[in-house]
Structures are given as structure tokens and as C-alpha cells.
C-alpha positions in Angstrom: -24.6 -61.3 27.7 -25.7 -60.8 31.3 -23.5 -58.0 32.7 -23.4 -57.7 36.4 -21.2 -54.6 36.5 -18.4 -52.6 34.8 -15.3 -51.0 36.2 -14.3 -48.3 33.8 -10.6 -48.2 34.5 -8.0 -50.7 36.0 -4.2 -50.6 36.0 -3.9 -54.0 37.7 -6.2 -56.6 36.1 -4.6 -56.8 32.7 -0.8 -57.1 33.0 1.0 -54.0 31.6 -2.3 -52.7 30.2 -4.9 -50.1 31.0 -8.3 -51.8 30.9 -12.0 -51.7 31.6 -13.5 -54.7 33.4 -16.8 -56.4 32.6 -18.3 -58.6 35.3 -20.6 -61.2 34.0 -23.5 -62.7 36.0 -23.7 -66.4 37.0 -21.1 -69.0 38.2 -21.2 -72.7 38.5 -18.7 -72.9 41.3 -19.5 -72.1 45.0 -16.2 -71.2 46.5 -16.8 -70.0 50.1 -14.1 -67.3 49.8 -15.6 -65.8 46.6 -15.3 -62.0 46.8 -18.0 -61.4 44.2 -20.9 -63.4 45.7 -23.5 -61.0 44.2 -22.5 -62.3 40.8 -23.0 -66.0 41.4 -26.7 -66.2 40.7 -27.9 -65.4 37.2 -30.5 -62.7 37.9 -31.5 -61.9 34.3 -31.5 -58.2 35.5 -28.3 -56.9 34.0 -27.0 -53.8 35.6 -25.4 -52.7 32.3 -26.8 -53.4 28.9 -24.5 -54.7 26.1 -25.3 -51.7 24.0 -24.7 -49.4 26.9 -21.3 -51.1 27.5 -20.3 -50.6 23.8 -21.4 -47.0 23.9 -19.1 -46.5 26.8 -16.3 -48.4 25.1 -16.6 -46.1 22.1 -15.7 -43.2 24.3 -12.6 -45.0 25.6 -10.8 -45.5 22.3 -7.2 -44.2 22.6 -7.5 -44.2 26.4 -7.8 -48.0 27.2 -5.6 -50.8 25.9 -8.1 -53.6 26.5 -11.0 -55.2 28.3 -11.0 -57.8 31.0 -14.0 -60.2 31.0 -14.5 -61.7 34.4 -17.3 -62.9 36.6 -18.9 -64.9 37.8 -17.8 -67.3 35.1 -17.9 -65.7 31.6 -17.9 -69.0 29.8 -21.5 -69.5 31.0 -22.6 -66.7 28.6 -24.0 -68.0 25.4 -22.9 -65.0 23.4 -19.4 -64.7 24.9 -17.5 -65.3 21.6 -19.6 -62.7 19.8 -19.0 -60.3 22.6 -15.2 -60.8 22.5 -15.1 -60.5 18.7 -17.1 -57.2 18.9 -14.6 -55.8 21.4 -11.6 -56.9 19.2 -13.2 -55.3 16.2 -13.1 -52.0 18.0 -9.4 -52.3 18.4 -9.1 -53.4 22.0 -7.2 -56.3 23.5 -9.1 -58.9 25.5 -8.3 -60.7 28.7 -10.6 -63.6 29.8 -10.8 -64.8 33.4 -12.2 -68.4 33.8 -12.5 -71.2 36.3 -11.7 -73.7 33.5 -14.9 -75.8 33.7 -16.0 -75.1 30.1 -13.1 -76.2 27.9 -15.2 -76.3 24.8 -16.1 -72.6 25.1 -12.6 -71.8 26.1 -11.2 -73.5 23.0 -13.5 -71.3 20.8 -12.5 -68.1 22.7 -8.7 -68.6 22.6 -8.2 -67.5 18.9 -9.7 -64.2 19.8 -8.2 -63.3 23.1 -4.8 -61.9 24.1 -4.5 -63.1 27.6 -6.2 -65.7 29.7 -6.2 -66.2 33.5 -7.4 -69.5 34.9 -8.1 -70.2 38.6 -6.7 -73.4 40.0 -8.8 -74.0 43.0 -7.0 -77.0 44.5 -5.4 -80.3 43.6 -8.0 -82.4 41.7 -9.0 -84.5 44.8 -9.9 -81.4 46.7 -11.7 -79.5 44.0 -15.2 -80.5 45.0 -14.5 -79.7 48.7 -13.4 -76.2 47.9 -15.4 -75.2 44.7 -18.4 -77.6 45.2 -18.0 -78.6 41.6 -16.8 -81.7 39.7 -13.3 -81.1 38.3 -13.5 -83.5 35.4 -12.9 -80.8 32.8 -10.2 -78.8 34.5 -7.2 -80.8 33.1 -8.4 -80.2 29.5 -8.6 -76.5 30.1 -5.1 -76.4 31.6 -3.8 -78.3 28.5 -5.7 -76.0 26.1 -4.3 -72.9 27.7 -0.7 -74.1 27.9 -0.7 -75.1 24.3 -2.6 -72.2 22.8 0.2 -69.7 22.2 -1.9 -67.1 24.0 -0.3 -65.4 27.0 -1.6 -66.8 30.2 -1.4 -67.2 33.9 -2.7 -69.7 36.5 -3.6 -68.5 39.9 -4.9 -69.7 43.3 -6.5 -67.9 46.2 -4.8 -69.3 49.2 -6.8 -70.0 52.4 -4.5 -71.7 55.0 -7.1 -74.2 56.3 -7.9 -75.4 52.7 -4.5 -76.0 51.2 -1.3 -77.5 52.7 2.2 -77.7 51.3 1.6 -81.1 49.7 -1.5 -79.7 47.9 0.7 -77.1 46.3 3.1 -79.7 45.1 0.2 -81.5 43.5 -1.0 -78.3 41.9 2.6 -77.9 40.6 2.2 -81.3 38.9 -1.1 -80.2 37.3 0.5 -77.1 35.7 4.1 -78.4 35.3 5.9 -76.3 32.7 3.5 -73.3 33.0 4.9 -69.8 32.5 3.2 -68.0 35.3 1.5 -68.9 38.5 0.2 -66.4 41.0 -0.4 -67.2 44.7 -3.2 -64.8 45.8 -3.3 -64.1 49.5 -6.8 -64.5 50.9 -8.1 -61.3 52.4 -11.4 -61.6 54.3 -13.5 -58.6 53.1 -16.6 -59.9 51.4 -17.3 -63.7 51.0 -20.0 -66.1 49.9 -19.7 -68.0 53.1 -19.7 -65.7 56.1 -17.7 -68.2 58.1 -14.8 -67.6 55.7 -14.4 -64.1 57.3 -12.6 -65.9 60.2 -10.1 -67.7 57.9 -6.5 -66.6 57.4 -3.8 -67.1 54.8 -0.1 -68.1 55.2 2.6 -65.8 56.6 5.1 -64.2 54.3 7.8 -66.8 55.4 5.4 -69.7 54.7 4.5 -68.2 51.3 8.3 -68.2 50.4 8.4 -71.9 51.3 5.4 -72.6 49.1 6.9 -70.6 46.3 10.1 -72.7 46.6 8.0 -75.9 46.2 6.2 -74.5 43.1 9.3 -73.2 41.5 10.3 -76.8 40.8 7.3 -77.0 38.4 6.6 -73.4 37.2 8.9 -70.9 35.5 7.6 -67.8 37.3 5.8 -68.0 40.7 4.6 -64.7 42.1 3.0 -63.9 45.5 0.4 -61.2 45.5 
């Protein structure tokens, strides 16, 4: 497990839970707006050892509800399932963040996790344009999550120049019947592509229109 960093406490990343966050190294996507660009390349120089993380977690029993595993892309980690099981055996809940490009790993992880969040980068025909990755396994991951019985959310980081209203309708079709979908306002702070620092997101009024479109497909659409 290549750990790129640990946030010891979060009140926001695991819905209704107090959690620690583990950031894994390595990602197979290259989204220009990525706000964790330092985690994209697998450096083989973990900033936190696995043993060190579990020593920390031992001190948080009774103080934390769970652990969020994010990245990077956690499903790149060969020992992800073992890592999740070890956390669960300590009595903590587990939330997994994923880009959905490794459905086989996701399928093995789902029986052990309590919450999963999957990024929907774009409608299928725009996936490569935005994520620089072939989207051929995305639909399988969406289906696995929606039929797993595990609590979940889908989410999209919204850059105005990348996604138009029709794109959101197509995304709605991809996740039709989903419980929760979060529209995340792009905030230019730290990005993989420095040109993205000049990009903007939609206005609040425009987001309401987008939400209305998506509400035809998804039970609960939230802007954050």
C-alpha cells in the first residue's frame, strides 16, 4: 500500500461520520483540474508506512467512526482489499473513493466497505477528453455500485467549459435511478494543468437549472 498522506480528522468526507483520510499514490486518470496532482505518479516513496498508519489508528479507537480511502486511485493498490479488511477488523467503517476504472477490484472491495463514492467525469463520449482515459469499464462500475446494497454517491467536478447542459442529461442517463449525485463546484486552487487555474464553474442560478435536469434521473441531487 503506497500511502501518499494521511489526514487525521475530517467531518466532511464520510457522510455523518468522523473519519481519518488515507491518500494513496498513483492514478491512471489525468484530469486537468485534479486537486491532488502530487499523488498522480506512483513514487514508491510512501510518506506514511502501513504499520505507521495502523499504529495511529489504534490511538483513534473510540474517537473516529471510520476511514476514507482516497487518492489518487485506491484500486491501483495491489493490497487494497487486505488493507480494508484490516481497518474493518479494528472496528472502523470504511468509505472508498474511486474513479470506477477497476470494476474487478471494486467488486472484491464492496462486501467489506460501508460507503463508496465514484466520480463521473463526463458522459461517455467525453471521458477521454476530460480524464485522458478510455471509459470502457465505467458502466460496469456504475452497475456494480447501484446493485451492491452498499450506501453510495456519484459525483462530478464541474468545469463550465468542459460540460454543457446536454452533457448533464447524458450523465443522468448513465446513473438513472441512483440515490445520490453531487455536483461539485470547481474551485481553482491547485491543479494538474496550470491552465485550469483560469477556468470557472457555473453560477448558482445555472447550477439550479442543471439540478432540475438531473432530478429527472436521480433521487437526490446536491450542489456543493
